[in-house]
C-alpha positions in Angstrom: -19.0 -26.1 -22.3 -15.5 -26.9 -23.4 -16.0 -24.7 -26.5 -16.8 -21.6 -24.6 -14.1 -18.9 -25.0 -14.0 -18.1 -21.3 -11.2 -15.6 -21.4 -13.0 -13.6 -24.1 -16.3 -13.8 -22.2 -14.5 -12.5 -19.0 -13.0 -9.6 -21.0 -16.3 -8.8 -22.6 -18.1 -8.8 -19.2 -15.6 -6.3 -17.8 -16.0 -4.1 -20.9 -19.8 -4.2 -20.4 -19.4 -3.4 -16.7 -17.1 -0.5 -17.2 -18.4 0.8 -20.5 -15.0 0.9 -22.1 -12.0 -1.2 -23.2 -9.3 0.8 -21.3 -11.1 0.6 -17.9 -11.7 -3.1 -18.5 -8.0 -3.6 -19.2 -7.0 -1.8 -16.0 -9.5 -4.0 -14.0 -8.1 -7.2 -15.6 -4.4 -6.1 -15.4 -3.8 -6.7 -19.1 -3.0 -4.6 -22.1 -5.7 -2.6 -23.9 -4.8 -4.4 -27.1 -5.3 -7.8 -25.5 -8.9 -6.9 -24.5 -9.6 -5.7 -28.0 -8.3 -9.0 -29.4 -10.7 -10.9 -27.0 -13.6 -8.8 -28.3 -12.7 -9.6 -31.9 -12.4 -13.3 -31.0 -15.8 -13.3 -29.4 -17.4 -11.5 -32.4 -15.9 -14.2 -34.8 -17.0 -17.1 -32.6 -20.6 -15.8 -32.2 -21.0 -14.6 -35.8 -22.9 -11.5 -34.6 -21.7 -8.1 -33.7 -21.7 -7.1 -30.0 -20.8 -3.5 -30.4 -22.2 -0.8 -32.8 -19.7 1.0 -34.9 -19.4 4.6 -33.7 -17.2 7.5 -34.6 -15.1 9.4 -32.2 -14.2 8.5 -28.6 -17.7 8.4 -27.1 -19.0 5.7 -24.8 -19.4 2.2 -26.3 -22.8 1.3 -27.7 -23.8 -2.3 -27.4 -26.1 -4.1 -29.8 -29.1 -5.9 -28.4 -27.1 -9.1 -28.6 -24.2 -7.4 -26.8 -26.5 -6.2 -24.0 -28.0 -9.6 -23.5 -24.6 -11.3 -23.4 -23.1 -8.6 -21.2 -25.8 -8.9 -18.6 -25.6 -12.7 -18.6 -21.8 -13.0 -18.5 -21.4 -10.3 -15.8 -24.1 -12.0 -13.6 -22.4 -15.3 -14.0 -19.0 -14.1 -13.1 -20.3 -12.2 -10.1 -22.1 -15.4 -8.9 -18.8 -17.3 -9.2 -17.0 -14.6 -7.3 -19.5 -14.7 -4.5 -19.3 -18.5 -4.3 -15.5 -18.4 -4.1 -15.6 -15.7 -1.4 -18.0 -17.9 0.6 -15.7 -20.9 0.3 -12.7 -18.8 1.4 -14.6 -17.9 4.6 -14.3 -21.5 5.6 -10.5 -21.2 6.2 -9.4 -21.8 9.8 -10.9 -19.4 12.3 -7.4 -18.6 13.7 -5.9 -17.6 10.4 -5.5 -13.9 9.7 -4.1 -12.2 6.7 -2.7 -8.6 7.0 -1.4 -6.4 4.2 0.9 -3.4 4.5 3.8 -1.6 2.8 7.2 -3.3 2.5 9.0 -0.7 4.7 6.4 -1.0 7.5 6.4 -4.8 7.3 10.2 -5.0 7.5 11.0 -2.2 10.0 8.0 -2.2 12.4 5.8 -5.3 12.1 8.2 -8.3 11.6 10.4 -7.5 14.6 7.3 -7.6 16.8 5.7 -10.8 15.5 7.4 -13.0 18.1 5.4 -11.0 20.7 2.2 -11.7 18.9 3.0 -15.5 18.8 3.7 -15.4 22.5 0.5 -13.5 23.3 -1.7 -15.5 20.9 0.0 -18.8 20.1 -3.0 -20.2 18.1 -3.2 -17.3 15.7 -1.6 -17.8 12.3 -0.8 -14.3 10.9 0.2 -14.1 7.3 1.7 -10.8 6.1 1.4 -9.7 2.5 3.2 -6.8 0.9 0.3 -5.3 -1.0 -0.6 -1.6 -1.5 -4.0 -2.2 -3.1 -7.0 -2.7 -1.0 -9.4 -4.3 -3.5 -8.3 -7.7 -2.2 -10.5 -7.1 0.8 -13.5 -7.3 -1.5 -13.2 -11.1 -1.8 -12.0 -11.9 1.7 -8.3 -12.6 0.8 -7.1 -9.9 3.2 -8.6 -9.4 6.7 -7.0 -6.1 7.5 -4.4 -3.7 6.3 -2.1 -1.1 7.8 -1.8 2.0 5.7 0.1 5.2 6.0 -1.5 8.6 5.1 -4.9 10.0 5.7 -7.2 8.1 3.3 -9.9 8.2 2.4 -10.5 4.5 1.8 -14.1 4.3 0.4 -16.3 1.5 1.7 -13.8 0.4 4.3 -13.6 0.9 8.0 -10.5 2.9 9.1 -9.2 3.7 12.6 -6.1 5.5 13.6 -3.3 3.3 14.9 -0.4 5.6 15.8 1.2 8.9 15.1 4.7 9.6 13.8 7.4 12.3 13.5 10.2 13.2 11.1 13.8 13.8 12.1 17.2 13.7 10.3 19.4 10.6 10.8 22.9 9.7 9.7 25.5 7.1 10.4 27.9 7.7 13.3 30.9 7.5 10.9 29.4 10.1 8.6 28.6 12.3 11.6 32.2 12.2 12.7 33.7 13.0 9.2 31.1 15.8 8.7 32.3 17.7 11.7 29.7 16.4 14.2 26.8 18.6 13.1 24.3 19.3 15.9 22.1 22.1 14.5 19.8 22.3 11.5 22.0 25.0 9.9 24.9 22.6 9.8 23.0 20.2 7.5 23.4 22.6 4.6 26.1 21.3 2.4 25.7 17.7 3.4 24.4 15.1 1.0 20.7 14.5 1.5 18.9 11.2 0.9 15.3 11.4 -0.4 12.3 9.1 0.2 9.5 9.0 -2.4 7.0 9.1 0.6 5.4 12.6 0.1 4.9 13.0 3.9 8.6 12.5 4.5 10.0 15.2 2.2 12.9 17.4 3.3 10.7 20.4 2.5 8.6 19.5 5.6 11.7 19.7 7.7 13.1 22.9 6.1 9.8 24.7 6.5 9.8 24.1 10.3 13.5 24.1 11.3 15.4 25.3 8.2 17.9 26.3 7.2 16.4 28.2 4.2 19.6 27.5 2.3 19.2 23.8 2.6 19.4 22.5 -1.0 16.7 20.0 -1.8 17.4 19.3 -5.4 20.5 17.2 -5.1 20.9 13.8 -3.5 19.9 10.2 -4.2 16.2 9.2 -4.3 14.9 5.9 -3.1 11.6 4.1 -3.7 11.0 3.0 -0.1 11.7 4.2 3.4 13.6 1.0 4.1 16.0 1.7 1.3 16.7 5.3 2.3 17.4 4.2 5.9 19.7 1.5 4.8 21.6 4.0 2.6 21.9 6.3 5.6 23.3 3.4 7.8 25.9 2.9 5.1 27.0 6.5 5.4 25.7 7.6 2.0 24.1 10.7 3.3 21.5 12.2 5.7 18.0 10.8 5.6 14.8 12.4 6.9 13.4 9.4 8.8 10.0 8.4 10.1 10.4 7.8 13.8 8.4 4.6 13.8 10.6 3.1 11.1 14.0 4.3 12.4 13.5 4.0 16.2 15.2 0.6 16.6 18.3 1.7 14.7 18.5 5.0 16.6 18.2 3.0 19.9 21.0 0.5 19.0 23.3 3.3 17.6 23.3 2.3 14.0 21.8 5.7 13.2 22.0 8.9 15.2 20.0 12.1 15.3 22.4 15.0 14.6 19.7 17.6 15.7 18.9 15.9 19.0 15.2 16.0 19.9 14.1 18.3 17.1 11.4 16.8 14.9 8.4 17.4 12.8 5.2 15.9 14.2 2.9 14.3 11.7 -0.1 13.4 13.8 -2.0 10.2 13.1 0.0 8.6 10.3 -0.8 4.8 10.4 -4.3 3.4 10.1 -5.9 0.0 10.5 -8.1 -0.5 7.5 -10.6 -3.4 7.2 -13.9 -4.3 5.6 -17.0 -2.9 7.4 -18.9 -5.1 9.8 -17.9 -7.1 12.8 -14.5 -8.8 12.4 -13.8 -12.4 13.3 -12.5 -13.1 16.8 -8.9 -13.7 15.6 -8.9 -10.5 13.6 -10.1 -8.6 16.6 -7.3 -10.1 18.7 -4.7 -9.0 16.1 -6.2 -5.5 16.0 -6.0 -5.2 19.8 -2.4 -6.5 19.8 -1.5 -3.9 17.2 -3.0 -1.2 19.4 -1.0 -2.5 22.4 2.2 -2.4 20.4 1.5 1.0 19.0 0.9 2.4 22.5 4.3 1.2 23.7 6.2 4.2 22.4 5.2 7.6 21.3 6.5 9.4 18.3 8.9 12.2 19.1 
């Protein structure tokens, strides 16, 4: 057993499962060249070829020995995966793991966690900043909160809350910019851009204008949290999601120059979880999230 090249066997199993080296490399999170080296290592160790030489870029063709080893190694790894998932299910019944985006975790979820602890003192909620959903396959994550509209194949999704977009800026910048109060007065001001495609300035311009609002210039940020922090520092005008900016608008760190004008987005946040009946602690967290979401409406 101690002589088995386990890393090479794992790489070969993924090549066999996906029918290609590049797809296997993506699955394993390693370089294409590393997977190829593992295959070469396995060929040398076995002394028999596992793949037939082929011209062009067609699908890989396995030798009879490669077929046999591919089936066996893949079945073995899947058996280990299932055993590990079963063991992880023995974690404490009151432990729940939730994943979401960094901005949502920082600006909406974390400030509300004391309320969860007060309502459910026995629940231990762990929050992971994780965009991928494949961690649900092995039980590492119980539920996720995602923005957008999906789809999320093989997962149960239910709407959590809506959202709306509106411009925000720091009180100091508002003063020095002549106290703008209408959409037309945003033209000429420095705009801050979020990589979130649903929060683009084009969405605002198409509803409220002005047509001359220049969208090409201005700094671009990789998260909604960063773009709002830049706005709070007076670096420009940001187009904010209400759910992420509401606390700063309420406490006066940011203000809405165009008053109550906004762009409704409809259902924008979703609870995503594996199919089937969730554990009691997971159900309690979901119900608490619904209660929190119902507290304020997007506007």
